[in-house]
C-alpha positions as CSV (number, residue, x, y, z in Angstrom):
1,M,-23.6,-22.9,-8.6
2,S,-21.7,-20.6,-6.8
3,R,-18.3,-21.3,-6.3
4,L,-17.7,-19.0,-2.9
5,L,-19.1,-20.0,0.4
6,P,-21.3,-18.6,2.3
7,L,-19.8,-15.7,4.0
8,P,-20.8,-16.3,7.6
9,E,-18.4,-20.4,6.2
10,A,-16.0,-18.3,4.9
11,L,-15.4,-15.7,7.4
12,R,-14.8,-18.8,10.4
13,R,-12.6,-20.8,8.4
14,L,-10.7,-17.5,7.8
15,N,-10.5,-16.6,11.2
16,E,-9.1,-20.7,12.4
17,A,-6.4,-20.3,9.8
18,A,-5.3,-16.5,11.0
19,A,-4.9,-17.8,15.4
20,R,-2.6,-20.8,14.1
21,T,-0.3,-18.0,13.7
22,P,1.6,-18.3,17.0
23,T,1.9,-14.0,18.4
24,V,3.5,-12.9,21.3
25,P,3.0,-9.5,22.9
26,V,5.8,-7.0,22.2
27,L,5.8,-3.2,24.6
28,D,7.0,-0.5,23.1
29,W,7.8,2.7,25.4
30,P,8.0,6.0,22.9
31,D,9.9,8.9,23.8
32,G,7.2,11.7,25.1
33,S,3.9,9.5,25.0
34,G,2.6,6.3,27.0
35,P,3.6,2.4,26.9
36,V,2.1,0.7,23.5
37,S,1.0,-2.9,23.5
38,R,1.5,-4.7,20.1
39,R,1.4,-8.4,18.5
40,Q,3.9,-9.7,16.6
41,P,4.6,-13.0,14.8
42,A,6.2,-15.6,17.1
43,P,10.4,-15.9,16.8
44,D,10.8,-19.0,16.4
45,G,8.9,-18.9,13.0
46,R,6.7,-21.2,13.3
47,A,3.6,-20.1,11.8
48,D,2.3,-22.2,8.6
49,L,1.7,-20.7,5.9
50,T,-2.5,-20.6,5.1
51,A,-2.1,-19.0,8.5
52,T,0.0,-16.2,6.8
53,L,-2.0,-15.7,4.1
54,A,-5.3,-15.0,6.7
55,D,-3.2,-12.4,8.1
56,A,-2.8,-10.9,4.8
57,A,-6.2,-11.0,4.1
58,I,-7.6,-9.9,7.5
59,T,-5.4,-7.0,7.1
60,F,-6.1,-6.4,3.2
61,L,-9.8,-6.3,4.4
62,T,-9.8,-4.1,7.2
63,G,-7.9,-1.5,5.7
64,P,-7.7,1.0,2.8
65,D,-6.4,-0.9,0.0
66,R,-9.8,-2.8,0.3
67,E,-12.0,-0.1,-1.8
68,R,-9.7,-1.4,-4.4
69,L,-10.8,-5.0,-4.5
70,R,-13.8,-5.7,-7.5
71,A,-15.0,-8.9,-8.5
72,C,-14.1,-10.8,-11.4
73,H,-16.4,-11.9,-14.1
74,A,-14.5,-14.9,-15.4
75,P,-16.2,-18.1,-16.4
76,A,-15.0,-20.6,-14.0
77,A,-11.9,-22.6,-15.1
78,S,-12.7,-25.9,-16.2
79,A,-10.2,-29.2,-15.4
80,T,-8.2,-30.8,-18.1
81,S,-7.2,-34.5,-18.4
């Protein structure tokens, strides 16, 4: 029995959680360059922990460190009373 969600379901849940992070647009205009728009977390700090973790997971999975990710082949932990 697999402990993992099917990939489409896992992606849907991850993206839904990440969407709960309120962001605001920020304009930056470096000297000698054109304007750049980016998004940053809203300053009121209302993001919930799940949204923050989802954002970190997306950043990790789309970044260069993704190549360091390895599967864990340890047996599933059993529940104890």
